[in-house]
VOVEX-959199 format. One record per residue (C-alpha): residue number from 1; y, z, x. Coordinates in Angstrom, 1 decimal. Example, Ala and Ser with C-alpha at 12.3 -4.5 7.8 and 13.67 -1.06 7.14 Angstrom:
residues 2
@i 1; c2 -4.5; c3 7.8; c1 12.3
@i 2; c2 -1.1; c3 7.1; c1 13.7
//
This chain:
residues 407
@i 1; c2 127.4; c3 213.5; c1 125.6
@i 2; c2 125.6; c3 211.0; c1 127.4
@i 3; c2 126.4; c3 207.1; c1 126.9
@i 4; c2 123.9; c3 204.9; c1 124.9
@i 5; c2 123.1; c3 201.8; c1 126.7
@i 6; c2 123.1; c3 198.6; c1 125.1
@i 7; c2 120.7; c3 195.5; c1 125.4
@i 8; c2 120.4; c3 193.8; c1 122.2
@i 9; c2 119.9; c3 190.2; c1 121.1
@i 10; c2 122.2; c3 188.7; c1 118.5
@i 11; c2 122.3; c3 185.1; c1 117.1
@i 12; c2 125.1; c3 184.1; c1 119.6
@i 13; c2 123.2; c3 185.8; c1 122.8
@i 14; c2 122.7; c3 189.1; c1 124.2
@i 15; c2 125.1; c3 192.3; c1 123.9
@i 16; c2 125.1; c3 194.7; c1 126.8
@i 17; c2 126.9; c3 197.6; c1 127.9
@i 18; c2 127.4; c3 201.4; c1 127.3
@i 19; c2 129.3; c3 203.3; c1 124.5
@i 20; c2 129.8; c3 207.0; c1 123.7
@i 21; c2 128.1; c3 207.5; c1 120.3
@i 22; c2 131.2; c3 208.6; c1 119.1
@i 23; c2 132.2; c3 205.3; c1 119.1
@i 24; c2 129.2; c3 203.5; c1 117.3
@i 25; c2 131.3; c3 202.2; c1 114.7
@i 26; c2 133.1; c3 200.0; c1 117.7
@i 27; c2 129.6; c3 198.9; c1 118.7
@i 28; c2 128.5; c3 198.0; c1 115.3
@i 29; c2 131.5; c3 196.1; c1 114.7
@i 30; c2 131.2; c3 194.1; c1 117.9
@i 31; c2 127.7; c3 193.1; c1 117.0
@i 32; c2 129.1; c3 192.2; c1 113.3
@i 33; c2 131.5; c3 189.7; c1 115.3
@i 34; c2 128.5; c3 187.9; c1 116.9
@i 35; c2 126.1; c3 188.0; c1 113.7
@i 36; c2 128.8; c3 186.9; c1 110.9
@i 37; c2 132.2; c3 186.1; c1 112.4
@i 38; c2 131.2; c3 183.2; c1 115.0
@i 39; c2 132.0; c3 185.3; c1 118.1
@i 40; c2 131.0; c3 183.2; c1 121.1
@i 41; c2 131.6; c3 185.3; c1 124.0
@i 42; c2 133.5; c3 188.4; c1 124.3
@i 43; c2 134.2; c3 192.1; c1 125.7
@i 44; c2 135.6; c3 195.2; c1 124.5
@i 45; c2 136.4; c3 198.4; c1 126.4
@i 46; c2 138.2; c3 201.6; c1 125.6
@i 47; c2 139.2; c3 204.5; c1 127.6
@i 48; c2 140.0; c3 208.0; c1 126.2
@i 49; c2 141.7; c3 210.8; c1 128.5
@i 50; c2 141.2; c3 208.2; c1 131.4
@i 51; c2 137.3; c3 208.0; c1 130.8
@i 52; c2 135.7; c3 204.6; c1 129.8
@i 53; c2 134.0; c3 205.4; c1 126.4
@i 54; c2 133.1; c3 201.9; c1 125.3
@i 55; c2 132.4; c3 198.8; c1 127.8
@i 56; c2 130.4; c3 195.9; c1 125.8
@i 57; c2 130.1; c3 192.4; c1 126.4
@i 58; c2 127.9; c3 189.6; c1 125.5
@i 59; c2 127.3; c3 186.1; c1 124.0
@i 60; c2 128.1; c3 183.0; c1 125.8
@i 61; c2 130.7; c3 181.5; c1 128.0
@i 62; c2 130.4; c3 178.2; c1 126.0
@i 63; c2 128.8; c3 177.7; c1 122.8
@i 64; c2 125.5; c3 176.1; c1 124.5
@i 65; c2 126.2; c3 177.7; c1 127.9
@i 66; c2 125.4; c3 180.2; c1 130.2
@i 67; c2 125.4; c3 184.0; c1 129.3
@i 68; c2 128.6; c3 186.0; c1 129.2
@i 69; c2 128.0; c3 188.7; c1 132.0
@i 70; c2 129.6; c3 192.0; c1 132.7
@i 71; c2 132.0; c3 190.3; c1 135.4
@i 72; c2 132.9; c3 187.2; c1 132.9
@i 73; c2 136.8; c3 186.8; c1 132.5
@i 74; c2 138.9; c3 184.5; c1 130.4
@i 75; c2 142.5; c3 183.6; c1 130.0
@i 76; c2 144.0; c3 186.4; c1 127.9
@i 77; c2 147.6; c3 184.4; c1 127.0
@i 78; c2 150.1; c3 186.4; c1 125.8
@i 79; c2 148.2; c3 189.7; c1 126.8
@i 80; c2 149.7; c3 188.9; c1 130.2
@i 81; c2 153.4; c3 189.6; c1 128.8
@i 82; c2 152.3; c3 193.5; c1 128.9
@i 83; c2 151.2; c3 193.0; c1 132.7
@i 84; c2 154.5; c3 191.3; c1 133.4
@i 85; c2 156.4; c3 194.1; c1 131.5
@i 86; c2 154.6; c3 196.9; c1 133.2
@i 87; c2 155.8; c3 195.3; c1 136.6
@i 88; c2 159.7; c3 195.5; c1 135.4
@i 89; c2 159.3; c3 198.9; c1 134.1
@i 90; c2 157.4; c3 200.2; c1 137.4
@i 91; c2 160.5; c3 198.7; c1 139.0
@i 92; c2 163.1; c3 200.6; c1 136.9
@i 93; c2 161.2; c3 203.8; c1 137.6
@i 94; c2 161.6; c3 203.6; c1 141.0
@i 95; c2 165.2; c3 202.8; c1 140.7
@i 96; c2 165.0; c3 199.0; c1 141.8
@i 97; c2 166.0; c3 197.8; c1 138.5
@i 98; c2 168.6; c3 198.6; c1 135.8
@i 99; c2 167.5; c3 197.5; c1 132.5
@i 100; c2 170.9; c3 198.2; c1 131.1
@i 101; c2 172.5; c3 195.9; c1 133.8
@i 102; c2 173.8; c3 192.4; c1 133.5
@i 103; c2 171.1; c3 189.8; c1 134.2
@i 104; c2 174.0; c3 188.1; c1 136.7
@i 105; c2 173.7; c3 191.3; c1 138.8
@i 106; c2 170.1; c3 190.3; c1 140.0
@i 107; c2 170.3; c3 186.4; c1 138.8
@i 108; c2 173.7; c3 185.1; c1 139.1
@i 109; c2 172.9; c3 181.4; c1 138.6
@i 110; c2 171.6; c3 182.6; c1 135.1
@i 111; c2 175.2; c3 183.8; c1 134.1
@i 112; c2 176.5; c3 180.4; c1 132.4
@i 113; c2 176.5; c3 178.3; c1 129.1
@i 114; c2 176.7; c3 181.5; c1 127.0
@i 115; c2 174.3; c3 183.8; c1 128.8
@i 116; c2 177.1; c3 185.4; c1 130.8
@i 117; c2 176.8; c3 188.7; c1 129.0
@i 118; c2 173.1; c3 189.2; c1 128.9
@i 119; c2 171.6; c3 192.2; c1 130.0
@i 120; c2 168.0; c3 192.7; c1 131.6
@i 121; c2 166.6; c3 194.6; c1 128.6
@i 122; c2 167.2; c3 191.4; c1 126.4
@i 123; c2 164.7; c3 189.6; c1 128.6
@i 124; c2 162.1; c3 192.1; c1 127.6
@i 125; c2 162.7; c3 192.5; c1 123.9
@i 126; c2 162.8; c3 188.7; c1 123.0
@i 127; c2 166.7; c3 188.8; c1 122.1
@i 128; c2 168.2; c3 187.0; c1 125.0
@i 129; c2 168.1; c3 183.7; c1 123.3
@i 130; c2 165.9; c3 181.5; c1 125.2
@i 131; c2 162.7; c3 181.2; c1 123.0
@i 132; c2 162.2; c3 178.0; c1 124.5
@i 133; c2 163.5; c3 174.8; c1 126.3
@i 134; c2 165.3; c3 171.7; c1 124.1
@i 135; c2 164.8; c3 169.6; c1 127.5
@i 136; c2 161.8; c3 167.5; c1 127.4
@i 137; c2 159.5; c3 169.2; c1 129.9
@i 138; c2 157.8; c3 167.0; c1 132.8
@i 139; c2 154.0; c3 166.8; c1 132.8
@i 140; c2 152.8; c3 170.2; c1 134.6
@i 141; c2 156.2; c3 172.2; c1 134.1
@i 142; c2 154.6; c3 175.5; c1 133.5
@i 143; c2 152.9; c3 175.2; c1 137.0
@i 144; c2 156.3; c3 174.4; c1 138.7
@i 145; c2 158.2; c3 177.9; c1 138.9
@i 146; c2 161.2; c3 176.7; c1 140.5
@i 147; c2 161.7; c3 173.9; c1 137.9
@i 148; c2 161.4; c3 176.5; c1 135.0
@i 149; c2 163.7; c3 179.0; c1 136.4
@i 150; c2 166.3; c3 176.2; c1 137.2
@i 151; c2 166.3; c3 174.9; c1 133.8
@i 152; c2 166.2; c3 178.3; c1 132.2
@i 153; c2 169.4; c3 179.3; c1 134.1
@i 154; c2 171.2; c3 176.2; c1 132.8
@i 155; c2 170.1; c3 176.0; c1 129.2
@i 156; c2 172.3; c3 177.3; c1 126.5
@i 157; c2 170.9; c3 179.9; c1 124.4
@i 158; c2 169.7; c3 179.6; c1 120.7
@i 159; c2 171.9; c3 182.3; c1 119.6
@i 160; c2 174.5; c3 184.7; c1 121.4
@i 161; c2 172.0; c3 187.0; c1 123.6
@i 162; c2 171.3; c3 190.4; c1 122.0
@i 163; c2 172.2; c3 189.7; c1 118.3
@i 164; c2 168.6; c3 188.7; c1 117.1
@i 165; c2 165.3; c3 188.3; c1 118.4
@i 166; c2 162.9; c3 185.1; c1 118.5
@i 167; c2 159.6; c3 185.5; c1 120.5
@i 168; c2 159.9; c3 184.1; c1 124.1
@i 169; c2 156.1; c3 182.6; c1 123.8
@i 170; c2 156.1; c3 181.0; c1 127.2
@i 171; c2 159.8; c3 181.4; c1 128.7
@i 172; c2 159.2; c3 185.1; c1 129.0
@i 173; c2 157.2; c3 184.2; c1 132.1
@i 174; c2 160.4; c3 183.1; c1 134.0
@i 175; c2 163.1; c3 185.1; c1 132.4
@i 176; c2 161.1; c3 188.3; c1 132.9
@i 177; c2 159.3; c3 186.9; c1 136.0
@i 178; c2 162.5; c3 186.0; c1 137.7
@i 179; c2 164.0; c3 189.4; c1 137.2
@i 180; c2 161.2; c3 191.0; c1 138.9
@i 181; c2 161.3; c3 188.5; c1 141.7
@i 182; c2 164.8; c3 189.3; c1 142.5
@i 183; c2 164.6; c3 193.1; c1 142.3
@i 184; c2 161.2; c3 193.4; c1 144.2
@i 185; c2 161.9; c3 190.7; c1 146.6
@i 186; c2 158.5; c3 189.4; c1 145.8
@i 187; c2 157.1; c3 187.1; c1 143.1
@i 188; c2 155.7; c3 188.6; c1 140.1
@i 189; c2 152.3; c3 187.6; c1 140.6
@i 190; c2 152.0; c3 188.9; c1 144.1
@i 191; c2 153.8; c3 192.1; c1 142.8
@i 192; c2 151.1; c3 192.8; c1 140.0
@i 193; c2 148.5; c3 192.2; c1 142.3
@i 194; c2 149.7; c3 194.4; c1 145.1
@i 195; c2 151.4; c3 197.3; c1 143.0
@i 196; c2 149.1; c3 197.3; c1 139.5
@i 197; c2 146.2; c3 195.4; c1 139.7
@i 198; c2 144.6; c3 196.5; c1 143.3
@i 199; c2 145.7; c3 200.1; c1 143.0
@i 200; c2 144.1; c3 200.5; c1 139.6
@i 201; c2 141.1; c3 198.4; c1 140.7
@i 202; c2 141.5; c3 195.8; c1 137.9
@i 203; c2 139.9; c3 192.4; c1 137.5
@i 204; c2 143.1; c3 190.9; c1 136.3
@i 205; c2 145.2; c3 188.1; c1 137.9
@i 206; c2 148.4; c3 186.3; c1 137.3
@i 207; c2 147.4; c3 183.3; c1 139.4
@i 208; c2 143.7; c3 183.3; c1 139.8
@i 209; c2 142.1; c3 182.8; c1 143.3
@i 210; c2 139.8; c3 180.0; c1 143.6
@i 211; c2 136.8; c3 182.2; c1 144.5
@i 212; c2 136.9; c3 183.9; c1 140.9
@i 213; c2 137.1; c3 180.4; c1 139.1
@i 214; c2 133.4; c3 180.3; c1 138.4
@i 215; c2 133.4; c3 183.4; c1 136.5
@i 216; c2 136.1; c3 182.2; c1 133.8
@i 217; c2 134.9; c3 181.2; c1 130.3
@i 218; c2 136.9; c3 178.4; c1 129.0
@i 219; c2 138.7; c3 179.0; c1 125.8
@i 220; c2 137.4; c3 177.3; c1 122.7
@i 221; c2 140.4; c3 176.4; c1 120.4
@i 222; c2 141.0; c3 177.1; c1 116.9
@i 223; c2 140.9; c3 174.3; c1 114.3
@i 224; c2 143.9; c3 175.0; c1 112.1
@i 225; c2 142.7; c3 176.2; c1 108.5
@i 226; c2 144.4; c3 176.0; c1 105.3
@i 227; c2 146.0; c3 179.4; c1 105.4
@i 228; c2 147.3; c3 178.5; c1 108.8
@i 229; c2 148.8; c3 175.3; c1 107.8
@i 230; c2 150.9; c3 177.1; c1 104.9
@i 231; c2 152.8; c3 179.6; c1 107.3
@i 232; c2 156.3; c3 179.3; c1 107.9
@i 233; c2 155.6; c3 178.9; c1 111.5
@i 234; c2 153.1; c3 175.8; c1 111.2
@i 235; c2 155.5; c3 174.1; c1 108.7
@i 236; c2 158.4; c3 174.6; c1 111.0
@i 237; c2 156.2; c3 173.0; c1 113.8
@i 238; c2 155.2; c3 170.0; c1 111.8
@i 239; c2 158.4; c3 169.5; c1 110.1
@i 240; c2 161.6; c3 170.9; c1 112.4
@i 241; c2 161.5; c3 169.3; c1 115.7
@i 242; c2 164.6; c3 171.4; c1 116.8
@i 243; c2 163.0; c3 174.6; c1 115.9
@i 244; c2 162.0; c3 177.2; c1 118.5
@i 245; c2 158.4; c3 177.4; c1 116.9
@i 246; c2 158.1; c3 173.5; c1 117.2
@i 247; c2 159.2; c3 173.5; c1 120.8
@i 248; c2 157.1; c3 176.3; c1 121.9
@i 249; c2 154.0; c3 174.5; c1 120.7
@i 250; c2 155.2; c3 171.0; c1 121.4
@i 251; c2 157.2; c3 170.8; c1 124.3
@i 252; c2 154.7; c3 172.4; c1 126.9
@i 253; c2 154.8; c3 169.6; c1 129.7
@i 254; c2 151.0; c3 168.7; c1 128.7
@i 255; c2 149.6; c3 172.3; c1 130.0
@i 256; c2 146.0; c3 172.4; c1 130.1
@i 257; c2 145.1; c3 176.1; c1 130.0
@i 258; c2 141.3; c3 175.3; c1 130.8
@i 259; c2 142.1; c3 173.7; c1 134.1
@i 260; c2 142.2; c3 175.1; c1 137.6
@i 261; c2 145.8; c3 174.3; c1 138.0
@i 262; c2 146.8; c3 176.4; c1 135.1
@i 263; c2 144.5; c3 179.3; c1 136.3
@i 264; c2 146.2; c3 179.0; c1 139.8
@i 265; c2 149.7; c3 179.0; c1 138.5
@i 266; c2 152.1; c3 182.1; c1 137.9
@i 267; c2 152.9; c3 182.0; c1 134.3
@i 268; c2 153.7; c3 185.6; c1 133.7
@i 269; c2 153.6; c3 185.2; c1 129.8
@i 270; c2 150.5; c3 183.3; c1 129.3
@i 271; c2 148.0; c3 182.7; c1 132.2
@i 272; c2 146.8; c3 186.2; c1 132.9
@i 273; c2 142.9; c3 186.2; c1 133.6
@i 274; c2 141.1; c3 189.4; c1 132.7
@i 275; c2 138.4; c3 191.0; c1 130.4
@i 276; c2 138.3; c3 194.0; c1 128.0
@i 277; c2 137.6; c3 196.3; c1 130.9
@i 278; c2 140.6; c3 194.9; c1 132.6
@i 279; c2 143.0; c3 195.3; c1 129.8
@i 280; c2 141.9; c3 198.6; c1 128.7
@i 281; c2 142.0; c3 199.8; c1 132.7
@i 282; c2 145.7; c3 198.6; c1 132.9
@i 283; c2 146.7; c3 200.5; c1 129.9
@i 284; c2 144.6; c3 203.5; c1 130.8
@i 285; c2 147.3; c3 205.3; c1 133.0
@i 286; c2 150.0; c3 204.6; c1 130.3
@i 287; c2 147.8; c3 206.3; c1 127.6
@i 288; c2 147.7; c3 209.4; c1 129.9
@i 289; c2 151.1; c3 209.8; c1 131.1
@i 290; c2 150.8; c3 208.5; c1 134.5
@i 291; c2 151.8; c3 205.2; c1 136.6
@i 292; c2 155.6; c3 205.9; c1 135.4
@i 293; c2 157.7; c3 209.1; c1 134.6
@i 294; c2 157.9; c3 210.5; c1 131.1
@i 295; c2 161.2; c3 208.9; c1 130.3
@i 296; c2 160.2; c3 205.4; c1 131.5
@i 297; c2 157.0; c3 205.9; c1 129.3
@i 298; c2 159.1; c3 206.9; c1 126.2
@i 299; c2 161.0; c3 203.8; c1 126.8
@i 300; c2 158.3; c3 201.4; c1 126.9
@i 301; c2 156.8; c3 202.8; c1 123.8
@i 302; c2 160.1; c3 202.8; c1 121.5
@i 303; c2 160.9; c3 200.3; c1 119.3
@i 304; c2 163.9; c3 198.2; c1 120.6
@i 305; c2 164.0; c3 195.2; c1 118.4
@i 306; c2 162.6; c3 194.6; c1 115.0
@i 307; c2 163.3; c3 192.2; c1 112.4
@i 308; c2 162.5; c3 190.7; c1 109.0
@i 309; c2 162.1; c3 187.3; c1 110.3
@i 310; c2 161.6; c3 186.5; c1 114.1
@i 311; c2 163.6; c3 183.4; c1 115.0
@i 312; c2 160.4; c3 181.7; c1 116.6
@i 313; c2 157.3; c3 183.3; c1 114.7
@i 314; c2 159.1; c3 183.5; c1 111.3
@i 315; c2 157.5; c3 186.8; c1 110.4
@i 316; c2 158.4; c3 190.2; c1 110.5
@i 317; c2 158.3; c3 191.4; c1 114.2
@i 318; c2 158.6; c3 194.8; c1 115.8
@i 319; c2 158.8; c3 195.2; c1 119.7
@i 320; c2 159.5; c3 197.7; c1 122.5
@i 321; c2 160.8; c3 196.5; c1 125.7
@i 322; c2 158.2; c3 194.1; c1 126.5
@i 323; c2 155.4; c3 195.1; c1 124.3
@i 324; c2 154.4; c3 194.3; c1 120.7
@i 325; c2 154.2; c3 197.5; c1 118.4
@i 326; c2 152.3; c3 197.9; c1 115.3
@i 327; c2 152.9; c3 195.0; c1 112.9
@i 328; c2 151.7; c3 195.0; c1 109.3
@i 329; c2 152.3; c3 191.7; c1 107.6
@i 330; c2 149.4; c3 191.7; c1 105.1
@i 331; c2 151.5; c3 191.7; c1 102.2
@i 332; c2 153.8; c3 188.8; c1 103.4
@i 333; c2 152.7; c3 185.8; c1 101.7
@i 334; c2 151.0; c3 182.9; c1 104.0
@i 335; c2 150.5; c3 185.3; c1 106.9
@i 336; c2 146.7; c3 185.2; c1 107.3
@i 337; c2 146.0; c3 186.7; c1 110.9
@i 338; c2 149.8; c3 187.7; c1 111.4
@i 339; c2 149.2; c3 191.4; c1 111.6
@i 340; c2 148.2; c3 193.8; c1 114.4
@i 341; c2 147.5; c3 197.5; c1 113.2
@i 342; c2 147.7; c3 200.3; c1 115.7
@i 343; c2 149.4; c3 203.6; c1 115.3
@i 344; c2 152.9; c3 204.2; c1 115.5
@i 345; c2 152.7; c3 205.6; c1 119.2
@i 346; c2 150.8; c3 202.6; c1 120.6
@i 347; c2 152.1; c3 199.7; c1 122.4
@i 348; c2 150.7; c3 196.5; c1 124.0
@i 349; c2 150.4; c3 193.1; c1 123.6
@i 350; c2 148.5; c3 190.4; c1 121.7
@i 351; c2 147.0; c3 187.2; c1 123.2
@i 352; c2 147.0; c3 183.9; c1 121.4
@i 353; c2 143.7; c3 183.3; c1 119.6
@i 354; c2 143.1; c3 187.4; c1 119.2
@i 355; c2 142.8; c3 189.2; c1 122.4
@i 356; c2 144.9; c3 192.6; c1 123.0
@i 357; c2 145.5; c3 195.1; c1 125.4
@i 358; c2 147.3; c3 198.4; c1 124.6
@i 359; c2 147.9; c3 202.1; c1 125.2
@i 360; c2 148.0; c3 204.8; c1 122.7
@i 361; c2 149.8; c3 207.8; c1 124.4
@i 362; c2 149.3; c3 210.1; c1 121.3
@i 363; c2 145.5; c3 209.3; c1 121.1
@i 364; c2 145.2; c3 209.4; c1 125.2
@i 365; c2 143.2; c3 206.1; c1 124.3
@i 366; c2 143.5; c3 202.5; c1 126.1
@i 367; c2 141.9; c3 199.4; c1 124.4
@i 368; c2 141.0; c3 195.9; c1 125.6
@i 369; c2 139.4; c3 192.7; c1 123.9
@i 370; c2 139.1; c3 189.3; c1 125.1
@i 371; c2 137.1; c3 186.3; c1 123.7
@i 372; c2 136.5; c3 182.7; c1 124.4
@i 373; c2 136.7; c3 181.3; c1 120.7
@i 374; c2 140.3; c3 181.6; c1 119.7
@i 375; c2 141.0; c3 182.5; c1 116.1
@i 376; c2 143.9; c3 181.0; c1 113.8
@i 377; c2 147.2; c3 182.8; c1 113.2
@i 378; c2 149.7; c3 184.4; c1 115.7
@i 379; c2 148.5; c3 187.8; c1 116.1
@i 380; c2 144.9; c3 189.2; c1 115.9
@i 381; c2 142.1; c3 188.3; c1 113.5
@i 382; c2 139.3; c3 190.2; c1 111.7
@i 383; c2 137.1; c3 190.4; c1 114.9
@i 384; c2 139.7; c3 192.4; c1 117.1
@i 385; c2 141.2; c3 194.4; c1 114.2
@i 386; c2 137.9; c3 195.5; c1 113.0
@i 387; c2 137.2; c3 197.0; c1 116.6
@i 388; c2 140.9; c3 198.5; c1 116.6
@i 389; c2 140.1; c3 199.9; c1 113.2
@i 390; c2 136.8; c3 201.6; c1 114.4
@i 391; c2 138.2; c3 202.9; c1 117.6
@i 392; c2 141.0; c3 205.0; c1 115.2
@i 393; c2 138.1; c3 206.2; c1 112.8
@i 394; c2 136.3; c3 207.4; c1 115.7
@i 395; c2 139.4; c3 209.6; c1 116.7
@i 396; c2 139.7; c3 210.9; c1 113.0
@i 397; c2 142.6; c3 208.5; c1 112.1
@i 398; c2 142.3; c3 208.3; c1 108.4
@i 399; c2 144.3; c3 205.3; c1 107.1
@i 400; c2 146.6; c3 202.2; c1 107.9
@i 401; c2 148.0; c3 201.9; c1 104.4
@i 402; c2 151.3; c3 202.7; c1 105.7
@i 403; c2 151.3; c3 199.7; c1 108.5
@i 404; c2 150.3; c3 202.1; c1 111.2
@i 405; c2 147.1; c3 204.2; c1 111.8
@i 406; c2 147.7; c3 208.1; c1 110.8
@i 407; c2 145.6; c3 210.9; c1 111.8
//
């Protein structure tokens, strides 16, 4: 069936693009985000069986700024972790990285201060015990790769590696990043560019070239609301200076993620720059059994670590090796915007503020959404989840009451 072309004005600006009529619900939810949910600028893309069935964008790059166009990109925060994890799995699939090997076999300097027995997979499933650093970071620390890996190599873990997990919100950039570097003999940002982004034709960078900077929509940070302030995570940030939650948010070396310096750096957990099309494109091969072997794909999608209380986020979480799985915290007290409902087969990664990219190999679907106005909470908010819900409904999935979408 022919795709519907879109050119529609909303209260936030013009919406453009195309969609397969089967996915009209996604289009309508995208419009609703701008009309009633204070979306400023955003894009969403979906592929099915490797073909693009939704590609929509619109709004503005800032509240009173220029239009968000087809090629507008933004920082996608922790969606970057999915890109970094794909690099690690690609190396494993090629026999260049053993996920079950000791970290020390690739990075000998890491094997100290209680981390001697850590294995590579612990870097990916957030169990290696370095959710952040206790040392007060220098200004601009996140932009100094060598400084960060040196500190992490020397740091004592917050728990014995492997016995529990706690979200490595920023440190994933250098734990996984340095493993990729040692195995590939090439830094993660370059490996991702050469082995993933370029071959797949993606607008996705971990270390943004100067010439792309004019296309970037700056992020509009969220103001904490009452529900967010009540969460265990926020209370730990406020009241427990030694907690991983506090250190993760408050010990950042005065990083400004809207700066050119942050965009240009290699922060493989947090500074990827892309859009909905790039995020969907990243996961499209994985949704269709391509890019890696069947065994590797199964390992990427299988739950590797789950807990009733993540040591950093202080909510129930579920991870495969480097990716988030469906997380349903809708019935957990004080967890507003702390869920992300996909199918049980799906895997991907949320970005702070509400962006996401994921693959669903069962549905042969990939999905990507980015925006510039960040929402509160730890996972996705109603803008993103409404789009995901409509995508699954379009494919005949009937319910997410169990915590995953079921067909």
